[in-house]
C-alpha positions in Angstrom: -35.2 19.8 3.7 -34.6 21.2 7.2 -32.0 19.7 9.4 -33.1 18.3 12.8 -32.4 20.7 15.7 -29.7 18.4 17.3 -27.7 18.0 14.0 -25.2 20.5 15.4 -24.2 18.1 18.1 -23.2 15.3 15.7 -19.4 16.0 15.9 -19.5 15.9 19.7 -21.5 12.6 19.7 -19.3 11.0 17.1 -16.0 11.8 18.8 -16.9 11.8 22.5 -20.1 9.9 23.2 -20.0 7.0 20.7 -16.6 5.6 21.8 -17.9 5.5 25.4 -21.5 4.2 24.8 -20.3 1.6 22.2 -19.1 -0.5 25.1 -22.5 -1.0 26.7 -25.4 0.5 24.7 -26.1 -2.8 22.8 -27.3 -4.2 26.1 -29.8 -1.5 26.9 -33.5 -1.7 25.8 -34.2 0.3 22.7 -30.6 0.6 21.7 -28.2 -1.4 19.5 -25.0 -1.1 17.6 -25.0 -1.2 13.9 -22.0 -2.4 11.9 -21.5 -1.4 8.3 -18.7 -1.0 5.8 -17.6 2.4 4.6 -18.4 2.7 0.9 -15.1 4.5 0.2 -12.7 3.3 2.9 -13.8 -0.3 3.1 -13.4 -0.1 6.9 -16.0 -1.6 9.2 -17.7 0.9 11.5 -19.8 0.3 14.7 -22.3 3.0 15.6 -24.5 3.1 18.7 -28.2 3.7 17.7 -31.7 3.9 19.0 -33.7 1.2 17.2 -37.4 0.4 17.2 -39.3 -2.7 15.9 -42.4 -2.3 13.8 -44.1 -5.1 11.9 -41.0 -7.3 12.0 -38.7 -4.5 10.6 -36.2 -2.3 12.4 -36.7 1.5 12.3 -34.1 4.2 12.9 -35.0 7.9 13.4 -32.4 9.9 11.4 -31.8 12.4 14.2 -28.9 14.0 12.4 -30.6 14.0 9.1 -30.4 11.6 6.1 -27.1 12.9 4.7 -24.8 11.4 7.4 -22.2 8.8 6.4 -23.7 5.8 8.2 -27.0 6.2 6.3 -25.3 6.6 2.9 -23.0 3.5 3.7 -26.0 1.3 4.7 -28.0 2.3 1.6 -25.1 1.7 -0.8 -24.3 -1.7 0.9 -27.9 -2.8 0.9 -27.8 -3.4 4.6 -25.8 -3.8 7.8 -25.6 -5.9 11.0 -27.3 -5.0 14.2 -25.9 -6.1 17.6 -28.5 -6.1 20.4 -28.4 -7.9 23.7 -25.7 -10.4 22.6 -27.4 -11.3 19.3 -26.4 -10.2 15.8 -29.1 -9.7 13.1 -28.3 -9.1 9.5 -30.5 -6.4 8.1 -31.2 -5.8 4.4 -33.3 -3.7 2.0 -32.8 -0.2 3.6 -35.7 2.2 2.8 -35.5 5.8 3.7 -38.8 7.6 4.2 -40.2 10.9 5.4 -42.8 11.0 8.2 -43.3 14.4 9.7 -45.7 12.9 12.3 -43.2 10.1 13.3 -46.3 7.9 13.3 -44.3 4.6 13.4 -42.5 5.5 16.6 -43.7 4.8 20.1 -45.8 7.7 21.5 -43.2 9.2 23.9 -40.5 9.0 21.3 -42.8 10.5 18.7 -43.3 13.6 20.7 -39.6 14.1 21.3 -38.8 13.5 17.6 -41.4 16.1 16.5 -40.0 18.5 19.1 -36.5 18.3 17.6 -37.9 18.3 14.0 -36.9 14.8 13.0 -38.9 13.8 9.9 -36.6 11.3 8.1 -36.3 7.6 9.0 -34.6 4.4 7.8 -36.4 1.0 7.8 -34.6 -2.3 7.3 -35.8 -5.9 7.2 -34.1 -8.9 8.9 -32.3 -11.1 6.3 -34.0 -14.5 6.2 -31.4 -16.4 4.2 -27.8 -17.3 4.7 -26.7 -15.5 1.5 -24.7 -12.3 1.4 -27.6 -9.8 1.1 -27.3 -7.1 3.8 -24.2 -8.5 5.4 -20.7 -7.2 6.0 -17.8 -8.5 4.0 -16.0 -11.2 6.0 -18.6 -11.4 8.8 -19.8 -14.6 10.1 
């Protein structure tokens, strides 16, 4: 599997941009912060992300590829939390899939993702019960 063209920028994004954007990105349209627990460290992480809704689910384009830590952690945990515009939604049932045409993305986003060769995506469903599936340990 070929890495997306912008994968080389991941260290810069992780160390420089994420700490800055984490403060406000959850209030911007099309963006959110996902919270998840590290599968090895047990630490809670908060990562700014682009997010798209489709048929009631939440979609994430894996712009740095599917082998990044946040994707592995969310899959192993069975979900995460999404903070968007002052609301928190528990997400569950992560499903990774390939879509070379980015057909589930909005049209302008689709063209950009194809340009940078993003073909992998993650889809999660909102949790509908008050149980622990898809939630963080100790979250309320």
